[in-house]
GUTORSE-660564 format. One line per 3 residues: number of its first residue (from 1); their letters; for each residue x, y, z of C-alpha. Coordinates in nm, 2 decimals. Layout:
N
NUM	A	X,Y,Z ~ ... .
***
This chain:
76
1	XXX	5.69,0.49,6.01 ~ 5.66,0.68,5.68 ~ 5.62,0.46,5.38 .
4	XXX	5.65,0.61,5.03 ~ 5.46,0.46,4.74 ~ 5.57,0.55,4.39 .
7	XXX	5.29,0.43,4.16 ~ 5.28,0.44,3.78 ~ 4.96,0.41,3.58 .
10	XXX	4.93,0.14,3.32 ~ 4.96,0.27,2.96 ~ 4.66,0.46,2.82 .
13	XXX	4.49,0.48,3.16 ~ 4.39,0.84,3.15 ~ 4.01,0.77,3.11 .
16	XXX	4.02,0.51,3.39 ~ 4.22,0.75,3.61 ~ 3.96,1.02,3.55 .
19	XXX	3.67,0.79,3.62 ~ 3.82,0.66,3.95 ~ 3.97,0.98,4.08 .
22	XXX	3.67,1.07,4.31 ~ 3.68,0.72,4.47 ~ 4.06,0.75,4.50 .
25	XXX	4.03,1.09,4.67 ~ 3.77,0.96,4.91 ~ 3.99,0.66,5.00 .
28	XXX	4.28,0.90,5.07 ~ 4.04,1.12,5.27 ~ 3.97,0.83,5.51 .
31	XXX	4.33,0.83,5.62 ~ 4.40,1.20,5.57 ~ 4.56,1.23,5.92 .
34	XXX	4.83,0.98,5.82 ~ 4.94,1.15,5.50 ~ 5.28,1.31,5.51 .
37	XXX	5.24,1.42,5.14 ~ 5.06,1.30,4.83 ~ 5.02,1.41,4.48 .
40	XXX	5.01,1.31,4.11 ~ 5.31,1.22,3.90 ~ 5.29,1.42,3.58 .
43	XXX	5.40,1.35,3.22 ~ 5.66,1.58,3.07 ~ 5.37,1.77,2.90 .
46	XXX	5.28,1.90,3.25 ~ 4.91,1.82,3.20 ~ 4.88,1.44,3.19 .
49	XXX	4.87,1.25,3.52 ~ 5.07,0.93,3.49 ~ 5.08,0.80,3.85 .
52	XXX	5.09,0.90,4.22 ~ 5.35,0.96,4.48 ~ 5.22,0.90,4.83 .
55	XXX	5.38,0.91,5.17 ~ 5.19,0.78,5.47 ~ 5.25,0.69,5.83 .
58	XXX	5.17,0.32,5.88 ~ 5.25,0.09,6.17 ~ 5.41,-0.16,5.94 .
61	XXX	5.50,-0.25,5.58 ~ 5.22,-0.51,5.59 ~ 4.97,-0.24,5.69 .
64	XXX	5.09,-0.02,5.40 ~ 5.06,-0.31,5.16 ~ 4.71,-0.40,5.29 .
67	XXX	4.59,-0.04,5.24 ~ 4.74,-0.03,4.89 ~ 4.58,-0.36,4.79 .
70	XXX	4.23,-0.21,4.80 ~ 4.31,0.14,4.69 ~ 4.08,0.22,4.39 .
73	XXX	4.36,0.29,4.13 ~ 4.54,-0.03,4.24 ~ 4.23,-0.25,4.21 .
76	X	4.16,-0.11,3.86 .
***
């Protein structure tokens, strides 16, 4: 089943997002075959990332939540 995650960064998280982005991308890469779509949410300025929109195929809501619990941006 496809689960959609709408995730917003905490305020003033740009530096943290930039630092963790390689780890986040590697974590996504580990389940690349399950990704329906994924990408950043952008501020109205069109340049500042403020979150993520992810859609994945997981066997259950519990599996999606377990994956999200250890996702690098979530842990931070």
